[in-house]
C-alpha positions in Angstrom: 0.0 0.0 0.0 1.4 3.4 -1.0 1.6 5.8 1.9 0.9 9.4 1.2 2.2 12.3 3.3 -1.0 12.4 5.6 -0.7 8.6 6.3 3.0 9.0 7.2 2.2 12.0 9.5 -0.5 10.1 11.2 1.9 7.2 11.9 4.6 9.6 13.0 2.3 11.0 15.7 3.2 7.8 17.8 6.9 8.5 17.6 8.2 10.0 20.9 10.7 12.2 19.1 8.7 13.4 16.1 5.1 13.0 17.4 4.5 16.6 18.2 6.1 17.8 15.0 3.8 15.4 13.0 0.8 16.7 14.9 1.6 20.4 14.1 2.3 19.5 10.4 -1.1 17.8 10.1 -2.6 20.9 11.8 -0.9 23.2 9.2 -2.4 21.0 6.5 -5.9 21.4 8.0 -6.4 18.3 10.1 -6.7 18.4 13.9 -5.7 14.9 15.1 -4.1 15.1 18.6 -1.4 12.6 19.5 -3.8 11.1 22.1 -6.1 9.7 19.4 -5.5 6.0 19.1 -5.7 4.9 15.4 -5.7 1.4 14.0 -4.1 -0.1 11.0 -4.8 0.9 7.4 -6.5 4.2 8.4 -7.1 6.6 5.5 -7.6 10.3 5.7 -9.0 10.9 2.3 -8.3 14.0 0.1 -5.9 15.2 2.8 -8.7 15.3 5.4 -8.9 19.1 5.3 -11.2 20.3 8.0 -11.1 17.1 10.0 -11.3 17.6 13.8 -11.0 14.6 16.2 -11.4 14.8 20.0 -8.4 13.5 21.9 -10.6 10.9 23.7 -11.2 9.0 20.4 -10.2 5.5 19.6 -10.3 4.6 15.9 -10.2 0.9 14.6 -8.6 -0.7 11.6 -9.4 0.2 8.0 -11.4 3.3 8.9 -11.9 6.0 6.2 -12.4 9.6 7.0 -13.3 12.2 4.4 -12.8 16.0 4.6 -14.8 18.1 7.1 -15.6 15.3 9.6 -15.8 16.2 13.3 -15.7 13.7 16.1 -16.3 15.5 19.4 -18.4 16.7 22.4 -22.0 17.7 21.9 -21.9 19.7 25.2 -19.2 22.3 24.4 -21.2 24.9 26.3 -20.1 23.2 29.5 -16.6 23.4 31.0 -14.9 20.0 30.3 -14.8 19.1 34.0 -18.6 19.3 34.2 -19.1 17.3 31.0 -20.4 13.7 31.1 -18.6 13.0 27.8 -16.2 10.0 28.1 -15.1 9.5 24.5 -15.8 8.2 21.1 -15.1 4.7 19.7 -15.0 4.1 15.9 -14.9 0.4 15.2 -13.2 -1.3 12.2 -14.2 -0.7 8.6 -16.2 2.5 9.3 -16.7 5.2 6.6 -17.3 8.8 7.8 -18.3 10.7 4.7 -17.5 14.4 4.0 -18.9 16.8 6.5 -20.2 14.2 8.9 -20.4 15.4 12.5 -20.3 12.8 15.3 -21.1 14.4 18.6 -21.4 12.7 22.0 -23.2 14.3 25.0 -22.5 11.7 27.7 -20.7 8.4 28.1 -19.0 6.8 25.1 -20.5 7.0 21.6 -19.7 3.9 19.6 -19.9 3.7 15.8 -20.4 0.0 15.1 -18.1 -2.1 12.8 -18.7 -1.5 9.1 -21.1 1.5 9.6 -21.3 4.4 7.1 -22.2 7.9 8.3 -23.4 9.8 5.2 -22.2 13.2 4.0 -23.3 16.1 6.3 -25.1 13.7 8.7 -25.1 14.7 12.4 -24.8 11.5 14.5 -25.8 11.9 18.1 -26.1 8.3 19.2 -24.3 5.0 19.0 -24.9 2.7 16.0 -25.0 -1.0 15.5 -22.8 -2.9 13.0 -23.0 -2.5 9.2 -25.6 0.3 9.4 -26.0 3.4 7.2 -26.9 6.6 8.9 -27.9 9.9 7.3 -29.7 13.2 8.0 -29.8 15.8 10.7 -30.1 14.4 13.2 -28.9 11.2 11.7 -31.3 8.2 11.6 -30.6 4.7 10.5 -31.6 4.5 6.8 -30.3 1.1 5.8 -27.9 -1.7 6.1 -24.5 -2.0 4.5 -24.4 -5.1 2.3 -20.8 -5.7 1.6 -17.3 -4.2 1.9 
């Protein structure tokens, strides 16, 4: 698999010596992916991931695809972080987050089930099951993913 600059920078975030530099280079390129975000194998930040913002309390599984403009974060940003009931986000293996999707968690851990697709510009506010397709504002389950 050919590794582009973004993939190399995401991998370099784990390096104790170059991790912070890789984080800042990604940020300069338009993607906010803190070093605390755990990312699995074969992750793809498509089209450079411009406008992608990922909360530090996020765990991303293997073979996840994230398109530009995706946000993974807190739904209660009006509260100070110490008063928030937000615990984190978990993106399981083989998930696709389409352009502009917003995944926002108010409390606990929001899980995006294995193989799920969150459609372009959807606003997901709840956990999903496996192999589901979610779309709309707020996002609703609109179908099942057949194959991948």
